[in-house]
C-alpha positions in Angstrom: 140.0 122.2 80.1 137.6 121.9 77.1 138.7 123.6 73.9 136.7 126.6 72.7 134.2 125.9 70.0 133.4 128.3 67.2 131.3 128.1 64.0 133.9 129.3 61.5 137.6 129.7 61.6 139.2 131.8 58.9 142.9 131.1 58.4 144.5 134.3 57.1 143.7 137.9 57.7 144.6 139.2 54.3 142.3 140.5 51.5 140.6 137.2 50.9 140.3 136.2 54.5 138.9 139.5 55.7 136.4 139.5 52.8 135.3 136.0 53.7 134.8 136.9 57.3 132.8 140.0 56.4 130.5 138.1 54.0 130.0 135.2 56.4 129.1 137.5 59.3 126.7 139.5 57.1 125.1 136.4 55.6 124.5 134.8 59.0 124.4 137.3 61.9 125.4 135.6 65.2 127.8 133.2 63.6 130.9 132.7 65.8 133.7 133.7 63.4 137.4 133.7 64.4 140.1 135.1 62.0 143.6 133.8 62.8 146.6 135.4 61.2 150.2 134.4 61.7 151.7 137.9 61.1 152.3 140.5 63.7 149.4 142.5 62.2 147.0 141.5 59.4 146.8 142.9 56.0 150.5 143.6 55.3 150.0 143.0 51.6 147.2 145.5 51.5 149.4 148.2 53.1 152.3 147.8 50.6 150.1 147.3 47.5 150.2 150.0 44.8 153.2 151.8 46.4 151.3 152.2 49.6 148.1 153.4 48.0 146.4 150.0 47.4 145.2 149.3 43.9 141.9 147.8 45.0 140.8 146.6 41.6 140.7 147.5 37.9 137.7 149.1 36.2 137.5 146.1 33.8 138.3 142.5 34.9 138.1 139.4 32.7 139.2 135.8 33.1 141.7 136.5 30.3 143.6 138.8 32.8 144.6 135.7 34.8 146.7 132.6 34.4 146.8 129.3 36.2 143.5 127.3 36.3 141.1 127.3 33.4 139.6 130.6 32.4 136.0 129.2 32.5 136.5 128.3 36.2 138.1 131.7 37.0 135.3 133.5 35.2 132.6 131.6 37.2 134.0 132.9 40.4 134.6 136.4 39.2 131.0 136.7 38.1 130.0 136.3 41.8 131.4 139.7 42.5 131.7 142.0 39.5 133.8 145.1 39.6 130.7 147.3 40.0 129.7 145.3 43.1 133.2 145.6 44.5 133.1 149.4 44.1 129.7 149.4 46.0 131.0 147.1 48.7 133.9 149.4 49.4 131.7 152.5 49.3 129.5 150.8 51.8 132.4 150.4 54.3 133.6 154.0 53.8 136.2 153.6 51.0 135.4 155.7 47.9 137.4 154.6 44.9 138.7 156.7 42.0 139.7 155.5 38.5 143.1 156.5 37.2 144.0 156.8 33.5 145.5 153.3 33.6 142.2 151.8 34.6 143.4 151.1 38.1 141.0 151.9 41.0 142.5 153.5 44.2 141.0 154.9 47.3 140.5 158.7 47.0 142.7 159.1 50.1 145.6 157.5 48.2 146.3 155.6 51.5 146.3 151.8 51.7 145.6 152.1 55.4 142.2 153.5 54.5 141.4 150.2 52.8 142.8 148.0 55.6 141.2 149.8 58.5 137.8 149.8 56.7 138.1 146.0 56.1 139.1 145.3 59.7 136.3 147.5 61.0 133.8 145.8 58.7 134.9 142.4 59.9 134.5 143.3 63.5 131.1 144.8 62.8 130.1 141.6 61.1 130.9 139.7 64.3 134.3 138.4 63.5 137.0 138.2 66.2 140.6 138.8 64.9 143.5 137.3 66.7 147.2 137.8 65.7 149.9 136.7 65.7 148.2 133.3 65.8 150.1 131.0 63.4 148.1 127.9 62.5 150.2 124.8 62.3 147.6 122.1 62.0 144.0 121.7 60.8 142.6 118.2 61.6 139.2 116.7 61.3 137.5 116.5 64.7 134.2 115.6 66.3 132.9 119.2 65.9 134.2 119.5 62.4 137.9 120.6 62.6 140.5 121.2 65.3 142.6 124.2 64.4 145.8 124.5 66.4 149.1 126.3 66.9 151.6 127.2 69.6 148.9 129.5 71.0 146.5 126.6 71.7 143.6 125.2 69.7 139.9 125.7 68.9 137.2 123.5 67.4 135.5 124.9 64.4 132.5 123.6 62.5 133.9 124.9 59.2 137.2 126.4 58.1 138.1 128.9 55.4 141.7 128.6 54.3 142.9 132.0 53.0 146.5 131.7 54.1 147.9 133.1 50.8 150.6 131.7 48.6 154.3 132.5 49.0 154.8 136.0 47.8 155.9 138.6 50.3 156.6 135.9 53.0 157.1 138.5 55.8 153.3 139.2 55.5 152.6 135.6 56.6 152.1 134.4 53.1 155.0 132.0 53.3 153.6 128.8 51.8 152.4 127.3 55.1 148.9 127.3 53.7 149.9 124.8 51.1 151.1 122.4 53.8 147.8 122.8 55.7 145.9 122.0 52.5 148.0 119.0 51.6 147.5 117.5 55.1 143.8 117.6 54.4 144.1 115.8 51.1 144.8 118.5 48.6 147.6 118.6 46.0 149.3 121.6 44.5 150.5 122.3 41.0 153.8 120.6 39.9 155.6 124.0 40.2 154.9 127.0 42.4 157.0 130.1 41.5 156.9 133.9 41.8 154.6 136.0 39.6 154.8 139.7 39.0 158.4 139.6 39.9 161.4 141.6 38.7 164.0 139.7 36.6 167.7 139.5 37.0 170.0 139.7 34.0 173.2 137.6 33.6 176.4 138.9 35.3 178.3 141.4 33.2 175.3 142.6 31.2 175.1 146.3 30.3 171.6 146.9 31.6 172.6 147.6 35.2 174.8 150.4 33.9 171.7 152.4 32.9 169.7 151.8 36.1 166.9 154.2 36.8 165.9 154.7 33.1 162.3 153.9 32.3 160.9 153.6 28.7 157.9 152.2 26.9 158.9 148.8 25.5 157.5 145.7 23.8 158.5 142.3 25.3 158.3 139.0 23.5 158.7 135.5 25.0 159.9 133.1 22.4 160.6 129.4 22.5 164.1 128.2 21.8 163.0 127.6 18.3 162.2 131.3 17.9 158.4 130.8 18.0 156.6 133.8 19.6 154.8 132.6 22.7 153.5 135.8 24.2 153.8 139.6 23.7 153.5 142.4 26.3 153.6 146.2 26.0 154.2 148.8 28.7 156.8 150.6 30.7 160.1 148.9 31.4 162.5 150.0 34.2 166.2 149.3 34.0 167.6 148.5 37.5 170.8 147.7 39.3 170.0 144.0 38.9 168.2 143.9 35.6 164.6 144.6 34.7 161.4 145.7 36.4 158.5 147.9 35.6 154.9 147.0 34.8 155.5 145.3 31.5 158.3 143.1 33.0 156.2 142.1 36.0 153.4 141.1 33.7 155.7 139.1 31.5 157.6 137.5 34.3 155.4 134.6 35.2 154.9 133.7 31.5 158.6 133.7 30.9 159.4 131.7 34.0 156.7 129.2 33.0 158.1 129.0 29.5 161.6 128.4 30.7 160.4 125.5 32.9 159.0 123.9 29.8 161.9 124.9 27.5 165.2 125.9 29.1 166.1 127.7 25.8 163.1 130.1 26.0 164.1 133.6 25.1 163.3 137.1 26.5 163.3 139.7 23.7 162.9 143.4 24.1 162.0 146.1 21.5 163.3 149.4 23.0 161.6 151.2 20.1 158.2 149.3 20.4 156.4 151.2 17.6 159.3 151.4 15.1 159.2 149.5 11.9 162.6 148.0 11.1 162.3 149.0 7.5 161.6 152.6 8.3 164.6 152.6 10.8 166.8 151.2 8.1 165.7 153.9 5.7 166.5 156.6 8.4 170.0 155.2 8.9 170.6 155.2 5.2 169.7 159.0 5.1 171.6 160.1 8.2 174.6 161.3 6.3 177.4 162.5 8.6 175.2 162.7 11.8 176.5 160.6 14.6 174.6 157.5 15.6 174.5 158.6 19.2 172.8 162.0 18.4 170.3 160.3 16.1 169.3 157.7 18.7 169.2 160.2 21.5 166.2 161.7 19.8 164.3 158.5 20.3 165.7 157.2 23.7 167.3 158.6 26.8 171.0 159.4 26.1 172.5 156.8 28.4 170.3 154.0 27.1 170.9 155.1 23.5 174.7 154.9 24.0 174.5 151.6 25.8 172.4 150.1 23.0 174.8 151.3 20.4 177.7 149.8 22.3 175.8 146.5 22.8 175.6 146.3 19.0 179.4 146.9 18.7 179.1 150.5 17.5 180.7 153.7 18.6 178.0 156.4 19.5 180.3 159.0 17.9 180.5 157.2 14.6 178.4 158.4 11.7 176.1 156.3 9.6 178.0 156.7 6.4 180.6 154.3 7.6 178.1 151.6 8.7 178.6 148.2 7.0 175.5 146.1 6.2 176.1 143.7 9.1 176.6 146.7 11.5 173.3 148.2 10.4 171.6 144.9 10.9 173.1 144.5 14.4 171.9 148.0 15.4 168.3 147.2 14.1 168.3 144.0 16.2 169.5 145.9 19.3 166.7 148.4 18.9 163.8 146.2 17.9 164.6 142.6 19.1 167.3 142.7 21.7 167.6 139.3 23.4 168.2 139.8 27.1 169.9 136.9 29.0 167.8 136.3 32.1 169.6 134.6 34.9 166.7 134.4 37.3 164.2 136.4 39.3 164.1 138.3 42.5 162.2 135.6 44.3 159.1 135.6 46.5 160.5 138.3 48.7 160.0 140.8 45.8 157.1 139.1 44.0 153.6 140.5 44.1 151.8 137.2 43.5 152.3 133.5 43.4 152.0 131.4 40.3 150.7 127.9 41.0 148.9 126.5 44.0 145.7 124.4 44.5 144.0 123.8 41.2 140.4 125.1 41.0 139.1 121.7 40.0 139.7 120.7 43.6 137.0 123.0 44.9 133.3 123.5 44.1 133.2 126.8 42.4 129.7 127.7 43.6 130.9 127.6 47.2 134.7 127.3 47.1 134.3 124.2 49.3 136.8 121.5 48.9 135.9 118.5 46.9 138.3 116.4 49.0 137.6 117.7 52.5 133.9 118.6 53.2 133.6 121.7 55.5 136.8 123.2 54.2 136.6 126.3 51.9 139.5 127.8 50.1 140.0 131.3 48.6 142.5 133.9 47.5 146.1 133.3 46.5 146.4 129.8 47.8 144.5 128.7 44.7 146.1 128.4 41.3 145.0 131.7 40.0 147.3 134.8 39.4 146.4 138.0 37.6 148.4 140.6 35.8 149.4 143.9 37.5 146.7 146.4 38.1 144.4 145.2 40.9 143.5 141.9 39.3 144.8 139.8 42.1 142.9 141.8 44.7 139.7 141.4 42.6 140.3 137.6 42.7 140.7 137.8 46.5 137.4 139.9 46.9 135.4 137.6 44.6 136.7 134.2 45.9 136.5 135.4 49.5 132.9 136.5 49.0 131.9 133.1 47.7 133.7 131.2 50.4 132.4 133.4 53.2 128.8 133.6 51.9 128.5 129.8 51.3 130.3 128.7 54.4 127.8 130.8 56.4 124.9 129.4 54.4 126.1 125.8 55.1 126.4 126.5 58.8 122.8 127.7 59.0 121.4 124.6 57.4 123.6 122.0 59.2 123.0 120.8 62.7 
């Protein structure tokens, strides 16, 4: 029985894959497009994003918001679909976005399903057929272009768009299998692939889990073992039963994990009073008189956190400042403004929102997202070595890179025999 032949196979029905299918179908009506996704239903990441509301993008996106491949390369792809064009695209498929004070853009329905259903509908209207679960296990060059196969069977495709994701949230189908498919076609991946936007686990016995549930503004610094400041982040920090989470921790996580790979002595330092000047704090302590340290600090931080920080500095919250020795005062100032937190690890890809590492952008032609190593293969989305900070940036990369891959794959199909 002859195998079915299609024009374009899109591997992965997530954000980048659906956008690629839509743009390909719109660019070249009549193109036979098949979207294959290994999960029980496509778009699982879209549904869980933004607490189930789907943070579609951010009102202002720049290459500096991303890590991984070179900023110039990232910027070139992002320019192909600016934020304004993204907003109009979603408006055109029936999803009106609203901007929140943080700069994040959400659907006015506050429902991620609104976004996913609109994308699925737009893909079908563009002529794409979606099949799932259809896990792709091999992509091999063939007489018609490629043979795409799995336990479900095989199809011949003139071109392929690989949008299988990275490794974050593996239950969504983004389990690293896309990297194996790309390697089999000649690609290589970065030396390390690790979680990004991931909560961090503190060393056993640390005091932080004892104040779980408390969220405060904080400043985080990643320092080399030598003490050199490598990066600084500000935002809300959440104390958890395992350690640290919250937006500022997620943003800092990939940079800390990368720093620790290069320098095992890299340090994670937290200022629980991010706007306080140590000199001013020292002056306050000197003028406290008989007030207890706990009562003073409870005016600046939640009670439980204030007490835990005092104890971490070796001080009794009930003690008054008059009895503080110089070294005790210095220990307290360090606890409040540069507390080093011993990080034992991270929560892994199961709890990560993105993947750090992947296929370097220098292995694709940025104007088309076509592989430099395997003609006819296009790559987009999280499988590439690009990861953004929290706030909709990774989705914007998916929309932009998917747009380029789909548009240019369709254009190439029109001009090739």
